N, C-alpha and C positions, 0 to 999 in steps of 0.2 A: 249405677256400678259398684259390684261386688268384689270381695278379695278373701279368695279362699285361704290365704297364708295366716288368717287372722286363726281360722277354725285347725289351722295344720298345726299352730302352735302350741296347742292344748288338745290335742288329738293322741291320748293316752286313756290305758282300760287299764288298772291296776289289778282286777282278775286275772290279767293275761303274764300279772309278772309277781315275783318275788322280791322283796326286799331286803338287800344287801344290810347286812347289821356287823357294827364291830362294837363292840361291848354292849350296852343299852340301846343304843341310837342307830337310824337307817341313814345309809349313805351314798344307797342307790337302789337299782331297779334291775332285775335280772331278768329277762323271756325265761318264762316254765319253760318252752322249749328248750331252753339252753342250758336250764340246771342240771339235767343229765350227763351233761357233758362234765359237769367237774366233781361228782361223785367219785372219779379216778384219783381224787385227791382228799383222803379222810386225814390228813393232817394237815391241812389246809382250812378246809370247809366244815362245818355243822350245819348237817342239811335235815331241815325238817317240811313239812306242810304247808308252814307258814315263813319260813323267812330260812335265807340262806347267809349262815356267821362266820365271818372270818375266827378258827379257832382261838379262844383265848391263851392258849398257850404263845400267840404271837402276841405279846403286849407290848411291844415298841414298835415305832414307826421304823425304823431298820429292822427288825423281824418280820413285820410284814412285809416289805418291799423283797428282800429275802424270798420271802416264801411265795409271792404272787408271780415273783419274774418267770420262774420254771411255767407256772400255768399258763402264763401270759403267749410265752415262746410256743407253748408246746399247740395253742389254741390259733395262733397266728401260721403256721405250718401247715396246721390242716384245715386253713382257709376260714373259721370261725372270727377272726378276727382279722380285718383287711383294712388297706390303708396304710400301712407301716409308717411311723413320722422320726421315729429314731428321737424322738424327744419327752421328755419327762412332766407327767402333769401328776399333780397331789392331791390326795382323797380328804376332803374337806367341805365343810358346809359356804363357810366364808369363805373370800379372798384371800383376807389374811390371819385366819384361822392356823394354829400349828399344823402342820400336815399329819396324818394316819398312816399314809404311806407314800411313795412313789411307784406310778406306774406309768408304761408305755402309753403318751398321748392317744395312740389308736384304740388301747383298748377301754378306754373312757366311757365309749359308747355302749361295749358289750357288758360293762359291768353297771351303766347308767349312772355313774358318779358326776357328782356336780364339777360343769368346766365353766369357766370364764371369757370373756373376750369385749372388744374392742369395734364399733364400726363409727366411720367418718362420713359425714354426710357432707362433702366437698361442694360448695357452691358460689355462684358468681350473685351478687346482690340485682335486684332488678333498677332498672334504670329510673325508671317512673314510678308514683304513686300510685298503687292500686295494681300494681304490676307481680307477680309469683316471680322470685327468685329462680334462676337456672341450677339445676345439679348436676354433676359430673357422676356417671357411670362407668362401670368399666366390665369388660368379658372376661371371664375366669379363663385360664389356659385350659385348654382340653387335656392337659394332664394331671390336673390337680387331681387327688383322690377322691374330693367331694365335690358335687356339684358340675362336673367339669362344663367347661364352654357356655355356662350361665352368667345372668347379670348380676352385677354386685357393686355394692357401694364402691367410692373410688379408694378407700383404703379398710381394711378390714383384718382383724387376727385374734387368735388365739392368745391368751395369756400365760406363758409359761413359767418355769422354772426360775423363782428367783426374782422375775420381772413382774414390775406395777402397771398400774394402770397409764399413768403418764409417760413412763418408759415406752410402755408397748404402741401408745400412739403414737410417740415421734416414729419409733421404729418402723411399722406398718406403713405410714406417710410415704419414709423413703422408699422403703423396699417396693413396696406396691405402686407409690405414684409420683415416685421423685419427689417429693414435696420435702423441701428442706426446715431443719428442725428449727430455724426462730419463724418460720410460717405455720410450723405443725402445732407449736406452743399458746399459737394463738386461738387453738381451738375452744370451744366453749361446750360445758355437758347440756346435753337434752334430758332425756331420760332413764332409766335403766328397765331393760326389757327382763321378764322371766319366763324361759320357754320348758316345758317338758311336753315330750311331743315321742311319739313311736317313729323313729325310722329304719333303712334297711339294716341297718349295721347294729341297732339294738334299742337305746332309748337316751335323746339327747336332754338332758337337763343342765338347761345353761342360762348364765345372767349375762347380760352385755350391757354394757355399758355405750350409749351413744352420744357420740360428739357431732356438733356443728364446726366448719371452717370453711370462713371467707376466703376464696381466692382472689386477686388480684385478675382483672382484668388483661387477658391477651396470656397469661399462665396456662400452659398445659400439660397436665398431668404424662408420667412417661416412666411405664415399669422398670423396675430395675433387678428384680430377680427371678423372673418368668415365669410370676403367675397370676398375670394378666396379659389379655393379648392385647388390648384396646382399649382407650377412655373415649367417651363420646360428652359433649356437655347439650342436655337434653331439658326442652322444656316441664314444666311441671305437669301438665299434661300427657305428656309423651312416658313421661314417669309414673304418672297412675293407669297409662294404659297398659305399661308392660308387667306391670305391679298384676293389673285383671286378668290380663293373659296369662298369670305363671311363668313369663320369662326369666323372671329375676329371683334369687334363693328368697327363701322363707325368709331369713336372718334380716338380708338385705331389704327384703321388703317393708319389713317393718320399721328396721332404722328409719327407711325413706317416709313412710306413712307417717312415723311420730316427728317428723322437721316438716313434712308438709302442711298435718294438722296445725301445729305452732304458728307456722307462718301463714294461716287461714287457706290454705292453697287446696283444700278437701274439707268438706264439711264432715261433722264427727258422726251424723245418724250415716254416711255412706260406711264407717266403721265400727260398725255395729260388733262389742263385745272387746275391742283393742284395750280398753281402759282397762279391764280385770290383768293384760298382760304385765302393767306397769306397777302391778302390787306384789308383794313378795306371796307366791303360792305354798300352802302346804305340802310340801312335794317330798 
């Protein structure tokens, strides 16, 4: 059994992109095919054959935020930025770094800036020794901006403006699966995924914090915010199969594989290349 999601998480050609630079550091990746659309704003970007640099005159977080806002609005109106979320994401390298600018969440893929997310493997413990636990999986609403109708983890979501990992976990567990805070707070960390991949919207540069959450027998997740249409309790074998068939999102597939590997429900040799995704990459 092979898992295309592993290769998809690192399907990136830096020759087809220019780095987005602030100061002297790279904070994103922009497709070369999109760079020309930025030439209309010479007061915002310094563009060369080597990089797209935010003009040094914008030397504070507030100034960069204000300079980028009309650019993002125009690109969205032209259809170059899709899936508007009306949420602010920070441009930064690490989750708790001081933001260098705030941009609309949908624009993070266009500029290839790093984003952060939490994925929760909600499971029911095995009844017998040697038996694998069962995983709750969800189907995303067909109205979702990204991966509509695909299978997903029981709860998952991006880490937004001013919210930390723990608060995001509790929030998403309730909104997506109706899991109350007292249960969500029992989640235990798995590993941290690092994705750098070319996607239709641009570049996904994302750090995913994977958590495991044992749910009581008889508890049935129930969506609260309309972002999931159903939940199913699946055997490890069924989860492996839907991942192999590409029915689950890449992010959720990797989070699930991490859980199944740690539980011994899948062999390491069947997941060639996955270990590299848990190590910070030079992005």
